Each structure stands twice: as C-alpha cells, then as structure tokens.
C-alpha positions in Angstrom: -59.5 60.0 -63.4 -60.1 56.8 -61.6 -56.3 56.1 -61.5 -55.6 59.4 -60.1 -58.1 59.0 -57.4 -56.7 55.5 -56.4 -53.3 57.0 -56.3 -54.1 59.5 -54.2 -55.9 57.3 -51.8 -53.3 55.2 -51.4 -50.7 58.3 -50.7 -53.0 59.2 -48.0 -53.2 56.0 -46.3 -49.3 55.9 -46.4 -48.6 59.2 -44.9 -51.6 58.4 -42.1 -50.0 54.9 -41.4 -46.5 56.0 -41.2 -46.7 57.8 -37.6 -47.8 54.4 -36.4 -44.9 52.5 -37.7 -42.3 54.7 -35.9 -41.4 54.2 -32.4 -40.0 57.2 -30.1 -36.9 59.1 -30.7 -34.1 58.9 -28.0 -30.5 60.4 -28.1 -27.1 58.6 -27.5 -25.1 60.2 -24.8 -22.0 58.9 -26.0 -20.9 56.6 -28.9 -23.1 53.5 -28.1 -22.9 50.2 -29.5 -25.7 48.5 -31.3 -25.5 44.7 -30.6 -27.1 41.7 -32.7 -29.0 41.0 -29.2 -29.8 42.5 -25.9 -26.6 41.6 -23.8 -22.9 41.9 -23.8 -22.4 38.6 -25.1 -23.7 39.6 -28.5 -21.7 40.9 -31.2 -21.5 44.8 -32.2 -22.9 45.4 -35.3 -22.9 49.0 -35.3 -22.3 52.3 -33.2 -24.9 55.0 -32.5 -22.9 58.4 -32.6 -22.9 60.4 -29.5 -25.6 62.7 -29.8 -27.3 60.9 -32.7 -31.1 60.1 -32.3 -32.4 56.6 -33.0 -35.9 55.0 -32.8 -37.0 52.9 -29.9 -38.7 50.0 -31.2 -39.2 48.6 -27.6 -37.2 47.8 -24.5 -37.5 44.4 -22.8 -39.6 44.5 -19.2 -37.5 44.6 -16.2 -34.1 44.9 -18.5 -31.9 47.6 -19.5 -31.8 46.5 -23.0 -34.0 48.3 -26.2 -34.4 47.3 -29.6 -33.5 50.1 -31.8 -33.3 51.1 -35.5 -30.7 53.3 -36.4 -29.5 54.5 -40.0 -31.6 51.6 -41.6 -30.5 48.7 -39.3 -32.2 47.2 -36.5 -30.4 46.1 -33.7 -30.4 46.3 -29.4 -28.6 48.9 -27.2 -28.1 49.5 -23.6 -30.9 52.0 -22.5 -29.0 53.9 -19.7 -27.3 55.8 -22.5 -30.3 56.4 -24.3 -32.0 59.3 -23.1 -35.1 61.6 -23.6 -34.2 64.1 -25.9 -37.0 66.4 -24.4 -35.1 66.5 -21.1 -32.5 68.7 -20.0 -31.1 66.1 -17.4 -30.0 62.6 -17.8 -33.2 60.6 -18.1 -32.7 57.0 -19.6 -35.6 55.9 -21.8 -36.0 53.0 -19.1 -36.0 55.1 -16.4 -39.8 55.8 -15.1 -39.2 59.5 -15.3 -38.9 59.6 -18.9 -41.8 60.8 -21.1 -41.3 58.6 -24.1 -43.8 56.1 -24.6 -42.2 52.8 -26.3 -43.7 49.0 -26.7 -42.5 46.4 -24.3 -40.7 43.7 -26.5 -39.2 40.3 -25.9 -36.3 38.2 -27.2 -35.8 34.9 -28.5 -32.1 33.8 -29.0 -32.0 31.8 -32.0 -28.2 31.0 -31.5 -26.0 29.8 -29.0 -24.5 33.2 -28.6 -25.3 35.0 -25.5 -28.8 33.1 -24.9 -31.2 35.8 -23.1 -34.3 34.8 -21.3 -36.4 37.5 -20.4 -33.4 40.0 -20.4 -31.3 38.1 -18.2 -28.0 36.5 -19.7 -27.4 32.7 -19.1 -23.6 33.1 -19.1 -20.8 33.8 -17.1 -21.2 37.6 -16.0 -18.4 38.4 -13.7 -19.8 41.4 -12.3 -21.1 44.8 -13.5 -19.8 47.7 -15.3 -20.0 51.0 -13.3 -21.5 53.7 -15.4 -24.7 55.7 -16.0 -27.0 57.2 -13.4 -25.6 56.2 -9.5 -22.3 55.4 -11.1 -19.2 57.3 -12.4 -21.0 59.5 -14.7 -24.0 60.4 -12.3 -25.4 63.9 -13.0 -24.3 63.9 -16.3 -26.3 66.3 -18.7 -27.9 64.7 -22.1 -25.5 65.6 -24.7 -22.8 66.8 -22.2 -19.4 65.4 -21.6 -19.6 61.4 -20.4 -16.7 60.3 -17.9 -13.4 61.7 -18.4 -11.8 64.7 -20.6 -10.9 63.8 -23.8 -7.5 61.9 -24.2 -5.3 61.9 -26.9 -6.1 58.8 -29.5 -3.9 55.8 -28.8 -0.4 55.2 -30.5 -0.4 52.8 -33.5 2.2 51.1 -31.3 -0.3 50.7 -28.6 -3.2 49.3 -30.6 -0.7 46.8 -32.4 0.5 45.5 -29.3 -3.4 45.0 -27.7 -4.6 43.3 -30.8 -1.8 40.9 -30.8 -2.0 39.9 -27.0 -5.8 39.8 -26.2 -6.6 37.9 -23.5 -9.9 36.0 -23.1 -12.9 38.3 -23.0 -14.6 39.0 -19.5 -18.3 40.2 -19.6 -19.9 42.2 -17.3 -23.6 43.5 -17.3 -24.2 46.8 -18.7 -22.3 48.3 -21.6 -18.8 49.2 -22.2 -18.3 52.8 -22.8 -15.9 55.6 -22.4 -15.8 56.7 -18.9 -17.4 53.7 -17.5 -15.5 52.0 -14.5 -14.0 48.5 -14.6 -14.6 46.6 -11.4 -11.6 44.8 -9.7 -12.7 41.5 -11.1 -11.5 42.7 -14.4 -7.6 42.0 -15.0 -5.7 45.0 -16.3 -2.6 43.9 -19.0 0.2 46.4 -18.9 1.2 48.0 -22.3 5.0 48.7 -23.1 5.9 52.2 -22.9 2.4 53.6 -22.3 0.2 55.3 -19.7 -2.4 53.0 -20.4 -3.4 49.2 -19.5 -5.9 47.1 -21.3 -8.6 44.6 -21.2 -10.9 42.7 -23.2 -14.3 43.5 -21.9 -17.9 42.3 -23.5 -16.1 41.4 -26.9 -14.3 44.6 -27.0 -10.3 45.9 -26.3 -10.4 48.8 -24.5 -7.5 51.1 -22.9 -7.8 52.0 -19.3 -6.6 54.4 -17.1 -4.7 51.8 -14.7 -5.0 54.4 -11.6 -8.7 55.1 -12.0 -9.8 51.9 -13.7 -11.7 54.3 -16.3 -12.2 53.1 -19.8 -10.4 55.5 -21.8 -10.5 54.4 -25.5 -12.5 51.3 -27.0 -10.6 49.9 -30.0 -13.3 48.9 -32.6 
C-alpha cells in the first residue's frame, strides 16, 4: 500500500509539473531553418516543416530570433516566420500583437561562429533579406502560400553545377526562405541552360529568379 501511494503521488506531481515546463506553441509558415544559434552565421541543424508546430522556449529581447524545441531537438529559428496559430492573419511571435506569452532568453556563443551579443551579429552583415510583414510576403495568411507559386524541382544538372561552383557565402539579416527577395548587394551567378541563377546566402545555396530576385528553391 505504501508503495502504491508513493507511485501515485509521483505521477500526480509529474502531471502537474509538465505544463509548466512547456512553452507556447507557434506554427511555421514556411519550411524554416533551425540553427545552432540565433543568427545566419550559425549552421542549420534541422528544418521546421511548413505548417508544423513547435515549442517556443523564448525569444531574445529586441531580436527576431527565438529558441525553439522541435521533434526532440533544440535550436534557434527566425521569429518572423513563426506565427501565433490562434490568429487568422500573419502575426509573428515577435510581434507585440501576438497573444502568445514566452520567456525572454539570452544567448552566449561558446564558439567563434557568428558571435551574438544581445541578438546583434558581430560579423560582416551585408544587408537584409526582404520578406515577412512589410516585405515581399506582406499580407500572407498564416498557413497560406508564402512568396511565389510553387515551381518545379530543380534538375539534377542544375543542382550539381551549383554545388560544384559555390562562391563565398554572403550573410544577410533575416532568414533565407522561399519567397524572400534578395537585395542588390547579392551577386547572382548564372547556371548553364537554366532559367535560374544562384547565390550562396546565409550558408545555403539558393536558386533565384533573376528577374524578380526572389528565392525559388533552397538546396539543403
């Protein structure tokens, strides 16, 4: 009897404690990179799938970056593309209009890759990606289409050429996603017999519509 009471008590405590350990849930409006740290210099360690929900552990004050937990892995994601799933319009978790309550977190870089202090990158940031509210995808509805209409997957020859001819990466504030608009500071590289051109942005090769400068595909 004593053992049963102790077991039951432990179970009740575990149930009562679990909601306190979980942060609010946000939804990704596009396939969203999860990085090892809060900034484009940090390596991509996973991808939060479009329309998937992820736990928001917390966000850095006065920054767009949030610490998340997705499918058992912890990382950092760009808050402009994480939205309040309870809203019917685009309301990023970092917006003052969102109804989610999350913790304010800090980040201390223990490596030499993309040092971040207070959410600001200590490195060569050449400009900013244009996207999210106020950019190329303004007015997008949560869970709806982001950026341009779906394009056919790139041909194997295109992918092979891009991977064999990668230029030095250029880093931009924000996160590279399909539908983002690249500023003029990014030099686009031609691909033989292709309607696309390419660039190496925030550590990832991307295929771009050269006329609109909109990212069409990310080669992961």
